[in-house]
Structure formats: C-alpha cells, structure tokens
C-alpha positions in Angstrom: -25.4 -2.3 8.7 -25.3 -3.5 12.4 -25.4 -7.0 13.7 -28.4 -6.3 15.8 -30.4 -5.3 12.6 -29.9 -8.8 11.1 -31.4 -10.9 13.9 -28.2 -13.0 13.8 -25.7 -13.7 16.6 -22.0 -13.1 16.1 -21.4 -16.7 15.8 -24.1 -17.3 13.3 -22.7 -14.5 11.1 -19.2 -16.0 11.2 -20.7 -19.4 10.3 -22.1 -17.8 7.2 -18.7 -16.6 6.2 -17.2 -20.0 6.8 -19.8 -21.7 4.7 -20.0 -19.4 1.7 -16.8 -17.4 1.4 -13.4 -18.4 -0.1 -11.3 -17.5 2.9 -7.6 -16.5 2.3 -7.4 -14.4 5.4 -6.6 -15.3 9.1 -9.6 -13.4 10.6 -9.4 -11.2 13.7 -12.2 -12.7 15.9 -14.5 -9.7 16.0 -17.1 -8.0 13.7 -16.0 -4.5 12.6 -19.2 -2.5 12.9 -18.1 1.1 13.3 -15.0 3.2 12.8 -14.0 6.6 14.0 -10.6 8.3 13.7 -7.9 6.1 15.2 -10.3 3.3 16.2 -12.4 0.4 15.0 -15.3 -0.8 17.2 -16.7 -4.3 17.3 -20.3 -5.5 17.7 -20.1 -5.0 21.5 -18.7 -1.5 21.2 -15.2 -2.4 22.2 -12.6 0.0 20.7 -9.5 -1.3 18.9 -6.6 1.1 18.4 -6.0 0.8 14.6 -2.4 0.6 13.6 -3.4 -1.3 10.4 -5.3 1.7 8.9 -7.3 -0.6 6.6 -3.8 -1.6 5.2 -2.6 2.0 4.8 -6.0 3.1 3.3 -7.6 5.2 6.0 -4.9 7.8 6.0 -7.1 10.8 6.7 -8.7 8.8 9.6 -11.3 6.0 9.8 -14.5 7.3 8.3 -13.3 10.8 7.8 -16.3 13.1 7.9 -15.4 15.0 4.8 -15.0 11.8 2.8 -18.3 10.5 4.2 -20.0 13.8 3.2 -18.6 13.6 -0.3 -19.8 10.1 -0.8 -23.4 11.0 0.3 -23.4 14.1 -1.9 -22.4 12.2 -4.9 -24.8 9.4 -4.5 -27.5 11.9 -4.6 -26.4 12.9 -8.1 -25.1 10.0 -9.9 -23.6 6.7 -8.7 -22.2 5.2 -12.0 -22.0 5.9 -15.6 -19.6 4.6 -18.4 -16.5 6.6 -19.4 -17.9 8.4 -22.4 -19.6 11.3 -20.7 -17.6 13.7 -18.6 -18.2 13.7 -14.8 -17.5 16.5 -12.4 -15.6 14.6 -9.7 -13.4 12.7 -12.2 -12.3 16.0 -13.9 -11.6 17.7 -10.7 -9.6 14.8 -9.2 -7.5 14.5 -12.3 -6.4 18.1 -12.1 -5.9 18.0 -8.4 -3.6 14.9 -8.5 -1.6 16.0 -11.6 -1.1 19.6 -10.4 -0.1 18.4 -6.8 2.4 15.8 -7.8 3.8 17.3 -11.1 2.6 14.7 -13.6 1.0 15.2 -16.9 -1.6 12.6 -17.3 -3.6 10.2 -15.2 -5.6 7.0 -15.9 -8.1 5.8 -13.2 -8.4 2.3 -12.0 -10.2 0.5 -9.2 -7.2 -0.8 -7.1 -3.5 -0.9 -6.6 -2.9 -4.0 -8.7 -5.0 -2.6 -11.6 -3.0 0.6 -11.4 0.2 -1.4 -11.7 -1.1 -3.4 -14.6 -1.9 -0.1 -16.3 1.7 1.1 -15.7 3.2 -2.2 -17.0 1.0 -2.1 -20.1 1.9 1.6 -20.7 5.6 1.0 -20.3 5.6 -2.1 -22.6 3.6 -0.4 -25.3 5.8 2.7 -25.1 8.9 0.4 -25.5 7.6 -1.5 -28.4 6.3 1.5 -30.3 9.5 3.5 -29.6 12.2 0.9 -29.9 10.8 -2.3 -31.5 8.8 -5.5 -30.8 11.3 -7.0 -28.4 11.7 -4.0 -26.1 9.3 -4.9 -23.3 11.7 -6.3 -20.6 11.3 -4.7 -17.0 13.6 -5.1 -14.0 11.9 -5.1 -10.7 13.2 -5.7 -7.1 13.5 -8.9 -5.1 11.0 -9.0 -2.3 9.0 -6.3 -3.9 5.2 -6.6 -4.1 3.1 -5.2 -6.8 -0.3 -7.0 -6.6 -2.1 -10.2 -7.3 -3.3 -9.9 -11.0 -1.0 -11.6 -13.4 1.2 -8.7 -14.7 1.6 -7.2 -11.3 2.2 -10.7 -9.8 4.8 -11.4 -12.3 6.6 -8.1 -11.4 6.5 -9.2 -7.8 10.0 -10.4 -6.9 8.9 -13.2 -4.5 8.9 -16.4 -6.7 9.0 -18.6 -3.6 6.1 -16.8 -1.9 2.6 -18.3 -1.5 1.3 -15.4 -3.6 3.0 -17.0 -6.7 2.9 -20.7 -5.6 0.6 -22.7 -7.9 0.1 -19.8 -10.4 3.2 -20.3 -12.5 4.4 -19.8 -15.1 4.5 -16.1 -14.6 4.2 -13.5 -17.4 7.6 -13.5 -19.2 9.7 -10.3 -19.5 10.6 -9.6 -15.9 14.0 -9.9 -14.0 14.4 -9.4 -10.3 17.4 -7.5 -8.8 18.4 -6.9 -5.2 16.8 -3.9 -3.7 19.1 -1.0 -2.8 21.8 -2.7 -5.0 22.4 -0.4 -8.0 25.1 -2.7 -9.5 22.8 -5.7 -9.4 20.1 -3.6 -11.2 22.7 -2.5 -13.8 23.6 -6.3 -14.3 20.0 -7.2 -15.0 19.5 -4.5 -17.7 19.6 -5.9 -21.3 19.3 -4.2 -24.8 15.6 -4.9 -24.5 14.9 -3.5 -21.1 12.4 -0.6 -21.2 12.0 0.1 -17.6 12.9 -0.3 -13.9 10.0 -0.7 -11.5 10.3 -0.5 -7.6 8.5 0.5 -4.6 10.2 3.5 -2.8 9.7 1.6 0.5 9.1 -2.1 0.2 6.0 -2.7 2.4 5.1 -6.5 2.0 8.8 -7.2 1.6 9.4 -6.2 5.3 9.4 -2.3 5.3 12.7 -1.5 3.7 13.1 2.0 2.4 15.2 2.8 -0.7 18.3 4.7 0.0 18.8 8.2 -1.5 21.8 6.9 -3.4 19.7 4.1 -4.9 16.9 6.2 -6.0 19.2 8.8 -7.7 21.3 6.0 -9.2 18.1 4.4 -10.8 17.0 7.7 -12.2 20.5 8.3 -13.7 20.7 4.7 -15.1 17.2 5.1 -16.8 18.2 8.4 -18.3 21.5 7.0 -19.6 19.9 3.9 -21.2 16.7 5.5 -22.5 14.6 3.5 -20.0 11.6 4.5 -17.8 11.5 4.7 -14.0 8.3 3.2 -12.8 7.4 3.8 -9.1 4.8 1.8 -7.3 3.4 4.1 -4.7 0.2 2.2 -4.0 1.1 2.0 -0.3 3.7 4.9 0.0 1.6 7.6 -1.8 -0.4 10.5 -0.3 1.5 11.4 2.8 2.4 8.0 4.1 6.2 8.4 4.1 6.4 12.0 5.2 6.0 13.7 1.9 3.0 13.9 -0.5 4.4 11.2 -2.6 7.5 9.2 -1.5 9.5 10.2 -4.7 9.0 13.9 -3.8 10.9 13.3 -0.5 13.8 11.8 -2.5 13.7 14.6 -5.0 13.6 12.0 -7.9 10.8 12.1 -10.4 9.6 9.0 -12.1 8.2 8.6 -15.6 5.2 6.8 -14.3 3.8 6.4 -10.8 0.9 4.4 -9.4 -1.3 5.1 -6.4 -4.4 3.6 -4.5 -5.1 3.0 -0.9 -5.0 6.4 0.8 -6.2 8.3 -2.2 -9.7 6.9 -1.8 -10.2 7.5 2.0 -11.9 4.1 2.1 -13.4 3.8 -1.3 -11.9 1.5 -4.0 -9.8 3.5 -6.4 -6.4 3.5 -8.0 -4.5 5.4 -10.7 -1.5 5.5 -12.9 0.1 8.9 -13.6 2.6 9.5 -16.3 4.5 12.1 -18.3 3.0 13.1 -21.6 5.3 11.2 -23.8 4.7 7.9 -22.1 1.0 8.4 -21.6 0.6 8.7 -25.3 1.2 5.0 -25.6 -2.3 4.3 -24.4 -4.8 5.3 -27.1 -8.3 4.4 -28.1 -9.0 0.6 -27.6 -5.6 -0.1 -26.0 -6.9 0.0 -22.3 -10.1 0.6 -20.4 -12.1 0.0 -17.3 -15.8 -0.2 -16.6 -15.5 1.2 -13.1 -12.3 3.2 -13.4 -13.0 6.9 -12.5 -16.2 6.0 -10.8 -18.0 9.2 -9.8 -18.4 8.2 -6.1 -14.9 6.9 -5.8 -13.6 10.1 -7.3 -15.7 12.3 -5.1 -14.3 10.3 -2.1 -10.7 10.6 -3.4 -11.0 14.3 -4.0 -12.2 14.7 -0.3 -9.4 12.3 1.0 -6.6 13.9 -0.8 -7.8 17.5 0.1 -7.9 16.4 3.9 -4.4 15.0 3.6 -3.1 18.2 2.1 -5.0 20.8 4.0 -4.3 19.2 7.3 -0.6 18.7 6.5 -0.8 15.0 7.3 2.4 14.2 5.5 4.2 16.4 7.8 2.5 14.8 10.7 3.5 11.4 9.4 7.1 12.5 9.4 7.0 13.8 12.9 5.0 11.0 14.4 6.9 8.3 12.4 10.2 9.4 13.9 8.6 9.4 17.4 7.1 5.9 16.8 10.4 4.5 15.8 12.1 6.0 18.7 9.6 4.5 21.1 9.6 1.0 19.3 13.4 0.8 19.8 12.5 0.4 23.6 10.8 -3.0 23.0 12.5 -6.1 24.1 14.1 -8.4 21.5 14.3 -5.6 18.9 16.8 -6.2 16.2 16.0 -3.2 14.0 13.3 -0.6 13.6 13.0 0.8 10.1 10.7 2.8 7.9 10.0 6.2 6.5 7.1 8.4 7.8 4.3 6.2 9.2 5.3 3.1 7.2 7.2 1.3 10.0 8.6 -2.1 10.5 10.1 -3.5 13.7 12.1 -6.7 13.4 12.8 -9.0 16.4 15.8 -11.2 17.0 13.5 -14.2 17.4 10.6 -15.3 15.2 7.7 -13.9 17.2 6.0 -11.5 14.9 2.9 -13.5 14.4 2.3 -14.2 18.0 2.9 -10.5 18.8 0.2 -9.6 16.3 -2.3 -11.9 18.1 -1.2 -10.8 21.6 -1.7 -7.2 20.6 -5.2 -8.1 19.3 -6.1 -9.6 22.6 -5.2 -6.3 24.0 -7.2 -4.3 21.4 -4.4 -3.1 19.3 -4.3 -3.9 15.6 -1.0 -4.5 13.8 0.2 -6.9 11.1 3.0 -9.4 10.8 5.4 -9.7 7.8 7.1 -13.0 7.8 8.3 -14.6 11.0 10.1 -11.7 12.6 8.7 -8.3 11.6 5.6 -6.4 12.6 4.4 -3.6 10.3 2.7 -0.6 11.7 0.6 1.6 9.2 -1.7 3.8 11.3 -3.9 6.6 10.0 -1.8 9.8 9.5 -3.9 11.6 12.1 -1.8 9.7 14.7 -0.8 11.6 17.9 2.0 10.9 20.5 -0.7 9.7 23.0 -1.7 7.0 20.5 1.9 6.1 19.9 2.5 5.8 23.7 -0.6 3.6 24.1 0.5 1.3 21.2 4.0 0.9 22.4 3.0 0.2 25.9 0.7 -2.6 24.6 3.3 -4.0 22.4 5.8 -4.2 25.3 3.3 -6.6 27.0 2.7 -8.5 23.8 6.4 -8.9 22.9 7.1 -10.2 26.5 4.3 -12.7 26.2 5.3 -13.8 22.8 9.0 -14.2 23.8 8.0 -16.2 26.9 6.0 -18.6 24.8 8.8 -19.0 22.3 11.4 -19.7 25.0 9.0 -22.3 26.6 8.5 -24.0 23.3 12.2 -24.2 22.7 12.7 -25.8 26.1 10.0 -28.4 25.4 11.7 -29.3 22.1 15.1 -29.6 23.7 13.8 -31.6 26.8 
C-alpha cells in the first residue's frame, strides 16, 4: 500500500500513528513504502542503505523475490487452518530445518520470544518429569536478551533495564551469571538446575560473542551434571554469524535451539528444535499455538532458508563480516569492534552511539544503537564490499559530527 493511494499526506499519516498507537519506538522520520535488496525506500523514493535488516530478519535481502513468490503462491491455496490437518509447507519446512541443522524435532511458533517460551517450558517439563518437581531452575547470562513475554523476559539477564522495569516480580527459577565466565556459571548451578540458556552472541547486550572455550565448557558442564544446553539463536541463526547456525561454527551441539527472524524472510515465524528425548516432554495439551506453523509463514520460511543455503549466504556473512570489522576499525573514537559474521558492534570511547545513529539516518544509512556507546550493524547477508565501503564512509562523517556535538556540550557544561 502506497501513501498516494490513501489520499493522506505524510504528516497526516504520522498524526494517525501518534493518536491511535501505543508508541514504544523512537521512529525514523520517514514512511517505509518499498524495499529491494540492500535498500529501503521512503514515500518520496529516497533510498536508505539498510544495515538494520529488519532487525536481522531480511537476511536473504529485503523483499527477496523467491520469498515473495512463495507467499503469493501459498495465498492462492490456503492462508490459514488449525493445526489438526497436515499442510504441505509445514511438513517440508520441518524436514528441511531438522535435516539441515541436525536436530530431531521442531515446534513452530510465531516469534522469537514465543520460541524461547516453548524452549523454557520444554526444559522445565523435562526436568520435572525426569528428576522431580523442584528441578526447574535455569541459569542464563547477564546482559542476555530472550524476549518480552514473561518467561523469556525472566530469562533475560537485565534486571535494571527498561524491559523489566515496572513488570516485576519476574517468573521465579532463573539465576544470572556473567557471560563468558564458566566459573560463574558453575557457581550458579544448584541441585535443581535443569538447564543453561544463552545466546551464542549477545545482540541486545552489546554484540558480545561467546568464546570457544566458554561454549565447550558449558557443553561439558551440562553433560557432567545431567543438564540441558539451551541456545537462543533467534538473532544468530540461519547464516548471520558465518555458519548456518552459530553453534555449528563452534562445533557444540545444544539439546534445544530456538530460531526466528531470518528464517521467515520477512514473515512472522519462530521455532524451537530439540533432541528426541527432550521433545518428548511436550505432549498433547501441554503446549500449542493457533498460528504456529502458519502455511504462508512456513512457505516463506522454506523459501528464505533455501535462498540462504543455496546462495551460500553464511559464507558471505563470514567474509563480509571480517571486511566490515576491518573497515570499522578506521573510524574515529573507536574503542572496540567485535562480532561474528554479520552481527557486528562498534563501541566508541565516548557515549555518542545514539547521535551516530541519527546522524547516519540523516545521511540515508540505517543502523541501531545499543546503550550509550555501541552501534550494532545487522545488514542483509547479501552485503557486498561496495555496500560496506559506502556505509563506513557515511559513518565516518556521522561519528565526526556526533563527537563534535559531544565535545561542544562538555565545553558548555564546564564553562
């Protein structure tokens, strides 16, 4: 739907949003009307280089033609049904995912937070049924982020963040340990701990990858204590970190793994995969979803995953991610550039990340800010060196502008 078809002006449309919508986002001041590959286009046809990727969703490229075609074809057949009959896209997608990532079973959901709710419920039920009614404790990582529904929010190790403020008390049964600190995780494990749950790369926590030693150590710890290793790959899954799933790049297999974002190619879908023994915990009546495994979403997901695999986009993510981090290191005021594949964070030595984000927007580059000092870049995996060079040159100007404003403000305060 285009703005010109509504008879409204851009300001009138924004006024409707202001009047009727609960706003929890700081909006970019443009109307996204069209998308293609690496770009978003506003109502005037202005192109924005997209290093946001729909928050790591549009990995196969904005409005990927194969995904669009799959959605159109499926809507001609059936758009929705309940989960009692079989549907073709759901069955084919289940096989594709499990065969590709080496897991036994899958349960489809509609989002990342729902996928994590499913994983938490599966782990807890497995613990209670295997070891006893008190065996439901889960250790998660400080500064991790797992979603905004209550179970996933309680697993999120950010008790002082706005995402938890005003919503406490959280669901009991979670403890937080320092990410990449195996000894701290060991110290939080009790006789009633059933699982350890982390992101292989903390995205909302500032783009911090797990070390190889930490991942291997968690797997060994879980094996020794009869616990489950749960990996939240909502953001890292399907090529983002340079391997199909991030855990495959570490050579460490979890007992359960969640996914969403890139798997849908722009359609809302999530899933929890598990080994056979853990998946058995969910039986008739224990869990369900009206829309989970939606035919159109599954058709889109099958197309998106196929595009990622057939076009070797995980390999491109690894190559372009290394090049992007190399170029970002040239920026002024850089303290650290970190990441894995095309999940990249650049941290400054002064708190200018938010101003850099807006300065980039004014220059038609879309990036996001994590806290005061870190910008996160999560572009489509179709990224080229030309796109990287364009983005970095834009960021150089944006950082210079933001740093100047920061210094001028400090001078005013000290005057």
